[in-house]
C-alpha positions in Angstrom: 133.7 130.0 91.2 131.2 127.3 92.2 132.7 124.7 89.9 135.6 124.0 92.3 133.3 123.0 95.2 132.5 119.5 94.0 136.2 118.9 93.7 136.7 120.0 97.3 134.0 117.5 98.3 135.7 114.8 96.2 139.0 115.3 97.8 137.5 115.4 101.3 135.9 112.0 100.7 139.4 110.6 100.9 138.8 110.4 104.7 138.8 106.9 106.1 135.5 107.2 107.9 132.5 104.8 108.3 129.3 106.0 106.7 127.1 108.0 109.1 130.0 108.6 111.5 129.9 112.4 110.6 132.7 115.0 110.6 133.2 118.1 112.7 134.2 120.7 110.1 135.4 124.3 110.4 135.5 126.3 107.2 137.5 129.6 107.0 135.8 131.4 104.1 137.6 134.7 104.0 136.3 137.0 101.2 134.1 135.0 99.0 130.9 135.7 97.1 128.0 136.4 99.4 125.9 133.7 98.0 128.6 131.1 98.3 128.4 130.4 102.0 124.6 130.6 102.1 124.3 128.1 99.2 126.7 125.6 100.9 125.2 125.7 104.4 121.7 125.0 103.0 122.8 121.4 102.3 124.8 120.8 105.5 122.0 118.6 107.0 122.4 116.2 104.0 126.1 115.5 104.8 125.7 113.8 108.2 128.2 116.2 109.9 128.6 116.0 113.7 129.3 119.7 113.6 130.1 122.6 111.4 131.6 126.1 112.1 131.6 128.6 109.3 133.8 131.7 109.7 133.4 134.7 107.4 134.6 138.3 107.7 131.3 139.5 106.1 128.4 140.0 108.5 126.1 140.0 105.5 127.4 136.6 104.3 126.9 135.1 107.7 123.3 136.5 108.1 122.4 135.2 104.6 123.8 131.8 105.6 121.9 131.8 108.9 118.7 132.5 107.0 119.1 129.5 104.8 120.1 126.9 107.4 119.1 125.5 110.8 120.1 122.5 112.8 122.1 121.3 115.7 125.9 121.7 115.6 125.9 124.5 113.0 127.7 127.7 114.2 128.2 130.7 111.9 130.7 133.3 113.1 131.5 136.8 111.9 135.3 137.0 112.4 138.7 137.4 110.7 139.6 133.8 109.9 143.3 134.5 110.4 142.8 135.6 114.0 139.7 133.5 114.9 139.9 130.8 117.6 137.2 128.3 118.5 135.3 128.9 121.8 137.0 125.8 123.3 140.4 127.1 122.5 143.2 124.6 122.0 141.0 121.7 123.4 138.8 121.8 120.3 139.6 119.3 117.5 138.2 119.2 114.0 138.4 116.3 111.5 138.7 118.7 108.7 139.5 122.4 108.3 138.9 124.0 104.9 140.6 127.3 103.9 138.5 128.1 101.0 139.4 131.2 98.9 140.9 132.8 102.0 144.6 132.0 102.5 145.8 134.6 100.1 144.0 137.3 102.0 146.0 136.4 105.2 148.8 138.8 106.2 150.9 135.7 107.1 149.4 132.9 104.9 151.9 130.1 105.7 151.7 130.7 109.5 147.8 130.9 109.1 147.7 127.5 107.5 150.1 125.9 110.0 148.1 127.5 112.8 145.2 125.2 111.9 147.3 122.4 113.4 146.3 123.6 116.8 142.7 122.4 116.2 143.2 119.6 113.7 142.5 116.1 115.0 145.5 113.7 114.8 144.0 112.0 111.8 142.4 115.2 110.4 142.9 117.0 107.1 143.4 120.5 106.0 142.0 121.4 102.6 143.2 124.6 100.9 141.3 125.9 97.8 142.7 128.9 96.0 142.1 130.7 92.7 145.3 130.7 90.8 147.3 133.9 90.8 151.0 134.6 91.2 150.4 135.3 94.9 148.4 132.1 95.5 150.9 130.0 93.5 153.8 131.4 95.7 151.8 130.7 98.8 151.0 127.2 97.7 154.7 126.5 96.9 155.7 127.7 100.5 152.9 125.6 102.1 153.9 122.5 100.0 157.5 122.9 101.0 156.5 123.1 104.7 153.6 120.6 104.7 153.4 118.2 101.7 150.0 117.6 100.2 148.6 114.1 100.1 146.4 115.0 97.1 146.0 117.9 94.7 143.4 118.8 92.1 143.4 121.5 89.5 140.0 122.7 88.2 139.6 124.9 85.2 136.5 127.0 84.5 135.5 129.9 82.3 136.5 132.4 85.0 139.9 130.8 85.7 141.7 128.0 87.5 141.5 126.8 91.1 143.9 124.5 92.8 142.8 122.4 95.8 145.4 120.6 98.1 144.7 118.2 100.8 147.1 118.0 103.7 146.9 115.3 106.4 147.8 116.2 110.0 150.1 113.1 110.1 152.3 114.7 107.4 152.5 118.1 109.1 155.8 119.7 110.2 157.4 118.9 113.5 155.7 119.8 116.8 157.1 123.5 117.1 154.9 124.5 114.1 151.8 123.5 116.0 152.0 126.5 118.2 150.4 129.9 117.4 152.4 132.3 115.3 154.0 135.3 117.1 
């Protein structure tokens, strides 16, 4: 599972940012391995991020992550990523939102991905990382039809294949899709 994370980082570096400017990032983790979030947040200070919000359904995963990190601007929240909203509501803007190993757990995956537009900065990106299954392939096809990817990477490992897509806010569907799903 961990082999796909460097690819996510590689795709994310496509941002047109000056060094040291930092990124505000929210990461919807869904149901991932418990050590996954904890291992990633331990290195957040090295990335020069202006802020980071991690969301996971598992209280244990969040507690493990909190034990391994500290720092200003890091918020770790136990919540259902499909229904979670930032404390600042629709006034909050993120440069990048990462749906990592989570979109295929959503009841309404396409609407969940498009819902991210509410908080994505005008020049922001959405990164979707999914383990390949029939369901995740079908979800990816629907998402690509609604919101074309700017970049895509396929990563093969001993446990399977992951696909990572990068979507720019500027390429998103028309304004009506920017509202919350009913």
